[in-house]
N, C-alpha and C positions, 0 to 999 in steps of 0.2 A: 573634629576634622579641621584640617588646616584650610583657612579661607583663601580663595584665589586672590581676593583684594589684599590680604596680608602680604602675598607674594609681590603684588604690584606696587603698593605704597606702604613702607614700614610704619608701624604704629607710632613710633617716635616722631616721624615726619608729619603724620596726620595730626597729632596732638599739638605740635608746634604751629601748624597752619590754623587750627581752631583757636589757640591761645592768642595768636596775632590778630585774628579777626575780631576778637572780643576784648582786647586789652584796654579799650576805652569804655568799658561797661560801667554803670553806676556803682559807687562804692560807699559803704556805711562804716563809720569808725567810732568805737567807744574806748574810753579809758576806764579801767576797772581797778578797784582796790583788791587787796589780797583775798577778800572773801567774795569777790565777784560783784561787789556793789558798783554801780555806775557813778563815776566821778565827773565825766565830761563826755560830750559827743560832738560830732561834726554837724555841718549845716544840713546834709542829706538826711541825718537821723532827725534833726529838729523839724525838717519839712515833713518827714514821715509821721512825726508825732504832733503835728499841728503848729510848728513854728517855735517851740520852746522845749528845753530839756528839763524844766523844773519837775515835771511829773516823773521823770526817769531817775533823777539824781537820788542817790542813797539806796536805791533798790537793786536787787540782784538782776543781772541782765536776762537771765533765763525766765524771769517773772514777766517779761514783756509779752503782752497779749498777742503779738503778731507771729509768734512761733507756732507752726502747725503741730509740732511734736515737742512740747516744752520739756517733758521728762527726759527725752533722748538728748535734747540740747543741753539741759542742765548737766547730764553726766559728761558729755563731751567738754563743756566749758570748765567744769571742776577739774577734769583731768588736764585740760589745756592750761589752766591757771597754775596748777602745780608744776607743769613742765616749764612754763614761761618764767616762773620765779627761780627755776634752776638753770635758766639760760637756754632752754630749748624751745622748739616750736611744735605746734600741733594744728592740723587742719582737718576739717570735715565739711561735708555737704549737708545743707539743711533746707527745709521748705518753709516759706513764710507767706502770710496773707496780709497784704497792705490794708490800711483803713478804707481805701476805695474799693476793696474787694479783689484787686489783682492778686494772682498767685505767682510767686516768684521762687526761683531756685537760686540759692547763694552759696558761694564757696567761703567758708569761715576760716580765718587764720588767727590763731591765738599765739602771741609772742610777747616777750618782756623787754623793758628798757629801764634805765636809771634816770630818775628825774633830777632837776636842778638841785633839789634838796638832798640828793644822794639816796633817796628811798627807791626801792625797787617797785616798779609799777607794771601793770599788764595792759596790753593794747589788743583789741579785737577788731579785725578788719573783715567786713562781709561784702563780697563783690557779687553784684547781680550777674549771674551766668545763665539766666533763663533761656536766652536765645541759643547759647551754646549747648545747653542741656537738650534743648529741643532738636538741634541739629545732630547731636550725638545719638539721641534716641532714634531719629530717623535713619541715621547711618547704621545703627545696630539693626534696625528693622530691615533696612535694605540689604545688609550683609546676610541676615538670616534668610531673607527671601532668595537672595542670590545663591546662598549655600543650599537652600532647599531645591531650587531649580537644578543645580549641579547634581544634587544627590539623586533626584528622580529621573534624570536624563537617561534614556536607554543607550545612547552612545557613550563610549568611553571618553572621558575628559581628563587628560593627563598633562601636568605641568612639570617641566624639567628646567634645570639651570644649564649654564654653559658647559659644565662637566658631564651633562646628561644624567644627572641624579634626579630621581623622582621627588617632586615637592608636593604634588597634589594628585590624588587618585580617587575618583568618585565612585559611586555605587555601580554605575554602568560599567566601569572598568573592572570592578570586582566580578560582576556577572559574566563579562565577556572572557576575561583572562583567568579567573579562578583564584586569584590572590586577593587576600583581604587588604584593606587600606593600610593597616598596621604593618603588614608584611612587606608591602610595596614601598612605603615612604622611606626615603634615604637609600634605596637600592638603585643600581645602575639600570638605565633604560633597556639595556641589551637583554635583560632577563625576559623581555616581552617580544623579542625578535628571534626568528629561527637562526641558528648558528651560521648558516651559509650567507646570510644577508648582513651580519653585524658589522663587518669591517667597512663595507661600502656605505651602510646607513649612517655611521658616524660621520663620514666625509660629506654625505648629502646635507646633514644638519648644519655642519660647519660652513658649507658653501652657501646655504640659505641665510645663515646669520650674517655673512659678509656681503650679501647682495642687497640691492636697493628695495626689492619687493618685501612688503611688510607681512603679507599673508598669501597663502595659496589655498584655493577652495578644493572641495571634493571634485573629482573628475578631471582636474588639471594635471594630475600626476598619473603615472601608470598604476596598475593594480599592485598592492603590496600584500604581505602576508604577516600575520601575527602568530605568536606561540602561546598556547594555553599552558596552565600549570601542569596539566596531564601530559604534556608533550605533543598534543595535537596541533598541527598547523592549520590555519584558516585564512581565506581570502578576505581583504578588507579594503575600504576606502578611507582616506584621512585628509583632514585640513590641518594646516599648521600656521601659527602666527608667532611673531616675536615682539617683545617689548623691553625697552631699556629702562631700568629703574635707577635711582641714584647710586645704588651699590652693586648692581649686577644686571645681566641680561637674562631674561627667562623666555622659554618657548612653551606654547600651549598647543596640544594636539587634540583634535576631536576625531575619534576613530570609530568607524561603523563596521560591524561584522556583516559581510554580504554573503555568507555561506548559504542561507536559505534562498536568497535572491538568485544566486548562481544555480543552485540546485533546481529551483523552479524553472529557470530559463532552459536548463539542460533537459528537464522533463518535457517542457513544451516542444523543444526541438526534436526529442526522441519520438513524441506522439505524432508530430507532423511527418517525420520520416516514416514512422510505422504505418500511418494512414496511406502515404504514397505507395509503400510496398504492398499493402493489403489491396489497394485499388488497382494493382497492375495485372491481376488475373481474375477471371470468373470461373476458373476450374476449381471445383470443390476440394479435391484431394491436394492440389497444389497449394491452395489457400490454407488448408489444414496444416500442411508441412511448414508453411511460412509462419503461421500463428505459433506453432510449438517451438520455433527458434527465436521469436522476437524478444522474449524477456531476458535472453542470455546475451551478454553477461551483466547488464545493468541491474537487474532485479534478482538474479539467481544464477546458479551453475547448471541447472537441468530443469526441464519442463515436461509435464505429462498432460495431454488433453484427453478427456473422456467426453465423447460426443454421443448424443441420443439420436437414433435414426427415426424414420417414420413409423417403424414397427415397435417403437419404444424399447429397442435393444441398444445397449451401451457398447460403443466401439472405443478402443483406446489407441492412441499414438504417442510415442515418446520421442524426446529429442536425442541427439547423439551426445557423446562426451569424449574428450580427448584421452581420458583414462580408460584403457580397454576393460579393466575390471568393472568400472562403473557403467561403461557402455553396455557390457554384457548384462548387468543387472537391469538396466533400463529396457533392453530388448526382451528379457524374460518377463519383466512386469508388463510389458505391452502384449506379448504373445499369450501368456498363461494366466495373468491375474487381472484381467478386466473385471471391474466390480459388477455384480448383478444386484437387482433391486432389493433383495432381502439379505445382502451381505453386510458384515460389520465394518463398514467403510465410512470415513469422514466425507468421501466424495458423494456418497449417497445422501448424507445429511445435507450437504450444500445443494445438491440437486433438488431436494424436496423443499428446503427453506428459501433458496434463492438469495442467500446472504453470504458475504465474505467470511471466511474463517482463517484465523492466523494461529499458527502453532510455533511455539519456541521450545525446542528440545524434543528429540525423538527418543524418549527414555523407554525403559522396559515396559512400563505401564501403558504407554501409548501404543507400542508395538503389539502388546497382548490384546488391546481393545480394537485395533484396526487391521489386524492381519488374519488371513484365512487359515494358514497353517504355519509350521515352523519354517519351512523353506521361504514362504512369502515374507515372514519377518526378517529372515536373514538377507533377502534381496534388498529390502528397505534399508536395513542397517548398513549394507555394503555401500550404499550411496554416500554415507558419511554426512547426511544432512543435519544441520543444526536448527534450521527453521524452515517454515513453509507458509505460503499464502495459497489458499484455496478460493479461486475467484469464479463465481457463477457466470456463465456466458448467457446473457439475457438479450433477446431481440424480439421486438413486438410482443412484450410481456410474456415471453415463453422462455423457460430455462432450457436451453438446448445442449448445455454441456458444462463442464468444469475445467478450468485451467489451473493446474497445480504447479506452482513455482517453488523450486527447492533451492535452498541456499546452504553452502557448505562453510561459509566464514565463521570465525569465532567471535564476531562482534556482538553487540547487545541484542540484535534482532531487528525485525522490521518495525519502523515507526509509522506515525500517521501519514506522513508524506509518501512513504513506500506503498502503503496500503491504498492510498488515494490514486497513485500512479498506476498500480496494478488494476484497480477497479476500472479506471478510464481506459486502459489498454484492453481489458476484457470486454468492455462495451463496444469498442471499435472492432475488435476481433469478431465478436458475436454478430455484428451487422454485416461484416464482410462474408462470414460463413453463411449467414442467412441469405445474402444476395447471391452467393455462389450456389446455394441449394435451389433457390428460386430459378436461377438461370439453368441449372442442370435439369430441374423438373420441366422447364419449358422445352429444353432440348429433347428430353426423353418423351414428352408428350408429342412433340412433332414427329420423332422417329416412330413412336408407338402408333401414331395415326397412320403413317405410311406403311408400317409393317402389318397392321391390322387390315388395311386395305389390300395389301399383298396377299395376306392369308385368305381373306374373304374371296378375293378374285381368283386365287389359285387352288388353295387346299379345299375350299368348299365346292369348287367347280366339279371335281371328280365325283363325289357322292351325289350331288344334285343331278349331274348328267346321268348317273346310273339310275336314280329314281325316275327321271324323266323318260329314259329309254324303256325301262321295265313297265312304267305306267302306260306308255303309248302302245307297247305290244299287247298288254292286257286289255286295252280299250279297243284297239283297231283289229287285232287278229289274235285273240287268246288261244293258246295251245289246247288241243282237245285232250291231251294227256294231263291228268291231275298232277302227276309228279313234276312235269315241266312248269305247270302254273305255280306249284308250291315253290319251285326253285326261284322263279321271278319274285314272288312275295318275300322270300328269305333275303334275296339280294336287296330289295327295297328296305327291309328291316335293318340289315347291316349298314346300309348307307345312311339310314336315319340315325342309328346309334352312333356312327362315326361323326355325323354332323352335331349331334347333341354333346358328345364328348368335347369336340372342338369348341363349341359355344361355352360349355362349362369351364374349360381351361381359360378361355378369354375372360370370363367373369371372375375367375379366381385371381388372374393376374391383375385385373383392374382393381379388385378389392385390396390386393397386396400393395399396389402402388398408392392407393388411397389410405393405407393404414387401417383398413376396415375388415381384414380377414377374420372370419369368425373362428375362434378357438375356445373350446369349452374344456378346461383342464379338470382332471380328476385323478385320484390315486389309482395306479394300475401296475401290475407286475410286468417287468421287462421280459422275463422268461416266458410267461404265459402269452405275452404279445407275439413273440416269435413263434410259439407253438401254433397260435391261431393263424398266423400269416403264412406258414410253410405250405399248407394245402393250396392256398390261392395261387402260388407260383409254380407248383409242380406240374400242372397241366401244360403251361406254356413251355416249360423246360423240356418236357418229354417230346412235345411237337418239334422243338428245335434240336432234339437229341443232345441236350446239354445236361451234364450231371449237376444237380443242385444239392448243396450241403447247408444245413442250418446249425449253428453252434452257439450256445449260450454258456458263458462261464458260470460256475456255481456261485451262489450267494449274491446274485444281482439285487441291488436295492430297489425299492418302490419308486416308480416314476410319478411325476406330476405333469400329465399331458392329456391331450385329446386323442383318444384311441383311433377314431376315424381318420383324423388328419395324419397321424403317424403312419397308419396303414397306407394312406395316399402317397406319402414320401417313399416308403419301402416299395410300393408297387411301381412307382416311377423309376427308382434306382435299379430294382431287380428286372423290370421290364427292359430297360435300356441295356443292362448287362447281358441278358439272354439274347436280345436282338443282335448285338454286335459280337457275340461269341459264336465261332463256327461249330458245326456238329462235332461231337467228341470232346469239346472243351468243357470247362467247369465254371460254376458260379458259387461263391461261398458267402453266406450271410451270417454275421457274428455280432455279439454284444459283450462288452466287458466294462467293469467299473473303473473310474479314474477321476480323482480330485473332486468329489462331490457331484459327478456327472456319470452317465452311462454313454459309452461310445459305441455306436452302431457302425458297421462297415459292410460294404458290398464289394467283393473282389471278383474280377472275371479274368479269363485268359484270352480275351479278344485282342485285336490289333493294337490297342493303346491309343493314346492321344498325344499329338505332337506337343512338345513343351511350350511353344509359343502360344498354343491355343488354350492351355490349362486355365489362365486367368479369365477366359471368355466363356467357359462352359456353362456358367449359370446365367448368362445373359439370355434374354428372350429370343426365340427363333434362331438359336445357335445351330440348329440342324442344317441351315444353309451352308455352313462351312464344313460339313462332314459328308459322308458317303450319301449321295442323293438317293441311291437305290434303297436305303434303309431308313430314310428320314421319317419322322412323325410330325407332330404339330410344332415341335421346337419350343414348347412351353413347359414341358415336364420338369426340367431341372430348375428353371426359374421359380416355378410353383413350389417345388421341394424346398428351395432356399428360403422363400418367404414363409413357409410353414415352420421350418426349424427355427428361424430367427424370431418368429412370433411367440415361440416357446422359451426364448432366451438362450437358445443354443447356437452352435456354429456348424457349418458344413463346408467341406473342402474336397478337392480331388487330387489324386497322385497317379502318376502313370510313367511307365517306361515304354517307349515306342516298340512295338513287336512283342511285348510281354504282358499286356493287359492293363487294366485300369482299376483303381480302388477309390471308391466314394465313401467318405466317412461323415457322420454327423453326431452331435451330442445332444442330450436332453437332460434337463435338471432333475435331480432326485428329490424325494420328499425330505424336508429338513430333518436331520437326526438319523437318517437311514443310510447315508452315504459313507 
């Protein structure tokens, strides 16, 4: 790797500086014969040898005891003597140990000269360069340390010359830009800059070079963009400095990829805005609509929310989509394919485990494993989703639903930051929905209290008044006629029965509201259920002079239901239909299989229900909004809805004013029989 120090001070200049610094270092000189024998030496050698050269004269120089590596020195000296006799020079570095124990490093130069007698002689100069060697070693260590720091720096460190050619490219630059050092060195800097910025960038560098400022720090300049090898652009911050060396000017850039930082800031801003939006309403349904739209478009292209209500029934709501084909698929998935607890759905897995699930690729195997039927699989495929995040909505340690975020893009998929953002959004959405539910429950409780007080004060007054009147007659002036006395007792019994039914309805409604309605499911035949129910309704129909028809399609599957509770639903629906159908009209009760369920329907030819009231018919005490002459407790339809939903079914009403009404509900079938 090219050292940044090499770019700053050429090696030739550094060597010259070191040589000048140590040109007066101690020097040792020997004169040798052709065989390397010492013929004379200078004063420094004599001092080294104790003040005389007598002990050295006539012996080979390499035999001197102060050489640390005598064999290596001998080889170099023999080669050097041969070169010197031929008029050439040879130099090498050697280690010596002085008699006082000091360790030295010397530069040895072997060269020849012609003596006064015309004979060719050899001279060996050894210069003490210990200090220089130490400085060079420290310099090499410093360079290695500096190079190591540059190599491990997470930021990109890039050096260029005046022509904006890359001279240095560290490991951080490799990681950020995707080019290797070997590929980047010698290349123009513009390869790292998006095309639209290249012309202006060259001018900025030139202007900085001509200015008086020697460096600019990060944050002093506006945000810039880099270009990865893959072609992806990314936001960055950069510092730049310039340095003039003897032969050129160089620029060094320290660049930091701030993609993650910007993404985090964007995510925090998104969550803050989402919290403000979620806190703007305490209406549960409005909050639910808000939640299903929040992840779009930051995290996905569509969203589906599956929410669990108090009766443990799953409700589904889907987002809209600008593509009408995909919008239709979302509407169908919302209306017809809400998952139930034993369905093959990844939503159910997330509801049970309470953990985020990420899916990359909606392939055939996935569709087979998580779709109810072929049409369901086709609707999922029609969305064109490439990836999905299933986020549990958890509030107060309760999994209240699942937020499914669907993405259509063709990128690599959701990463850890996406999942973390989706999880945090899910947490905030869950608490917003929980708060809305608590607020709604408080409002309902207040209304229920007022309504119950109204019922107790109004609907119970009539039967209690009848009981009181009949009792007073029997106590104060009982009729002598036995038949008259019996009529009074029957009136008391009827009033008591009416009171008990009203109290039982109130108890059922309270249990439904608390999610404690007792439902004991068992396998039973839908056809036999209708057969047993028909006689119960015929008497009331004859009294009203209404024609009653019971029709069950052949091959109905087995139900998984509470027979008594289902009879209660049918009794409420048929009782209402008979009550509001004029004499001569008709009521039809039917059952038919559909998509793993049985659909029961009660159709009458009564006056019908205004369209604006249809969404309200299953509310408690709805009778106050209908014909007062024919009203009952107003709890029957609310109880029927609670019973059906406790079974995991659905109930709804359809009507054309003046043509009658149709009430339908579904019940799940025994698995494998639908």
